N, C-alpha and C positions, 0 to 999 in steps of 0.2 A: 189224454194228453197228446199233443201234436209234436212229433219228433222231426218233422220236415224242416230243413234249414231254410232260413229266409234268403232272399237274393243276396243281401250284403254278406251274410254268413258264408254262403257258398262262394262268393267272390274272394273273401278273405282266405278261405281254405285253398282255393285254386291258386291265388297269388303267392301265398306262403309255400305251397307245395312246389310250385315252379321255381321260386327263388331258392329253396333248399336244395333242390335237385341240381340247379345250375351253379350256385355259388358256394354251397356248404359241403355237400356230399363229396365232391371231388377233392376237397382240401382237408376234410376232417381228420383223416388218418395222419396226415403230415403234421397238422397242428398238435395232435395228441402225442405223436412220437417225439416232437421237438419241444413239447411243453410250451408251445407258442400261443400267446393270447391273440385271438382272431380280431385284431383291431379294425381292419377294413370291413369285416363282416358286421361287427357291432356298429360301425358308422353307417353301414347300409341299413341296418335295422332301424336306426333313427330316421333315416331318409324315407323309409317305408312306414313311418308312424307306428313302429312296433315296440318302442320303448316307453310308450304311454298309452297302450291300447284302450284301457277302460277309463282313462283320465279325460274329463270333459275338454272340449276344444278351447274353452276360455282359459284353461290352465295349461295349454300346450300339447294336449293329448289328441288321440284320434276320436274320442267320444263314442267308442263302440261298446257292445255289451260283453258280458263275461263268457258267453258262448263263443263269440269271435275270438276272445283271448285264449280260451281253451283250444280251439281249433288251430290258432296260430302257433301255440306252444307245441302241440302235437307235431305239426309239420316241420317247424324249425328244429325240434329235438330229433326228429327222424333223420334230418340231414346232418346234424352235428349235435351230439349230446352236450358238449361243453358250451356251445353257443346257446343252447336251450337253457342251461343252468344260469348263464350270465343274464339272459333276458328275463327269466322268471324271478331271480333275486332282485333285479332292478325294478320290475313292475310290481311284484307282490309285496316285497319286503321293504322297499324304499318308497316308491311313489304312492302306493295305496295308503299307508299310514299318514303320510304328509297330507294327502287329499282329505282323509277322514278326520284328522285331528288338528291340522294346521290352521292358523289364522290366515286371513286373506293376504296379509303382508308376507307371511312365511311362504304361502303358495306362490306368490309372485317371485320370490327370491329362490326358494328351495324346491319348487316343483316345476314351474314353467320350463326352465332350461334343461331339466332332467327328463321330463315327459316328452319334450321335443327332440331329444337325442343329442343335445349339445354336451351334456354332462352325464356321469354315471354315479349311481348311489349304491350304498351297502347298508347292512343291518347288523348292529353290534350288540349282541346279547350273550353269546356263548363264551364260557370260560372253562378251564380244565375240569372244574368240579360242578359246573352249572350250565344248563341249557334248557332241557325239559323242565327242570326245577328252577324257574327263574329267580325265586327268592333266595336261592343259595349262592347267588353271585356275590362277589366281594369288591367290585369296583364301587368306589364311594364318591359322592359329590357333596361338598360342604358349602353352604351359602355364606358368602362374605360380601355384604353390601348388595350391589346390583349384579353380582357375578357368582358363579359356582366354581369351586376349585375341585378338579377331578383327579383321582389317583386310582390306578388299577390296571387291568389288562383284559384283553379279549383274544380269543383264538378261533381258528377255522372260519374266518370271516370271508365269505364268498364275495368276489369283486374288490376285496380290501386293497390289494396292491394297486388297483387302477382307479378306485373311487375318488370322486371330488368331494363327497360329503357322506356322512353316515348318520343313521339314527342310533344313538348311543344310549344304552340302558344302564342306570346307576342305582345305588342304594342311597337315598337321602335320609332314611330312618330304618336301620337294620332291625330294630326291635319290632317294627310293624309288619315284618314279613313281606308278602306281596303287596301290601298297602304302603310300603315304604319305597317302592320302585318309582323312579322318575326318568323320563325320556327327554333327550335333547337332540337337536339337529346340529351336527358339528362338522365344519369344513375340515378336511384332512390336512390342510396346511397350517392348522392352529399350532401355536407354540406349545411344546410339551406333548404333542401327538407324534408317536414314533411307530413307523411300520417296519416290520421285519421282512426278510426275503420270502418269496412265495413258498408255500408248503410243498413238500415232495409227496406226491400221491400215487396210488396204484392205477387210477383211471380217471377219466374226465379231466385230464391234466391241463387242457387249454383254458379251463375255467379256473382262474387263479384265486387262491385264498391265502390268508396269512394271519399271523399273530400281530397284535397291536398293544402298545404300552402307553399309558398316560401318566405323566409325572408333573404334578402341580399345574395341570392344564386348566386355564381359565376360560369359562364359557359364559357369555352374557345371559342374563335371566331371560332376555327376549328370545333366546333360542330354545326355551322350554317347548317341548311338543306335548300339548295337553297341559294339565296342571301338575304341580308337585305332588308326588304320592300316587298319581294315577297312571303311571307308566305301564302297569300290568294290563290295563285296558288296551293300550297302544300295542 
């Protein structure tokens, strides 16, 4: 096996290392002490095509391989752990599922502007009693006509306070366990979607997370990510 980096992989490593040293490392302590979201740094990540590293160019990303992504993550995180968490949650937990399971129409609306850095995404699975055991979640979605009505909550959602959309996991059939999980793409300005204040954490405090509540929140069936009951795959 050849472990030598390709030219493009070396370029990505060099570019992100220089960016982290110049723009992140000098400011990281201040952001952390002030619990300040590094908005300008995240904007710059988008300008450097680092918010859709492995997303094909046709969907707004950089079209690079996973080694490039890993190298970029290492260097960004070395400069600022919080910025690294924001970047990884957006790339891996939001963009990747939409890329793999979304329809072309969904990718046009819910991936392109996110992979290109115009918008930020988050991943809504964890609840106080559920996370690793996804089937233990209690957020439910009930189909009514061409919409689903969602009630429940999520917590510790990285990027939650700043996200424009989230991949939300619900139970559409509790009796079916993990085969009753259904995923949706939900804009965070949807009526019935309530975000709480950022969590108070002991570290990596510039990467904001929060709890969220859904009260009779209506989501169009067209926002299903994958098929009903196949959210565990997502």
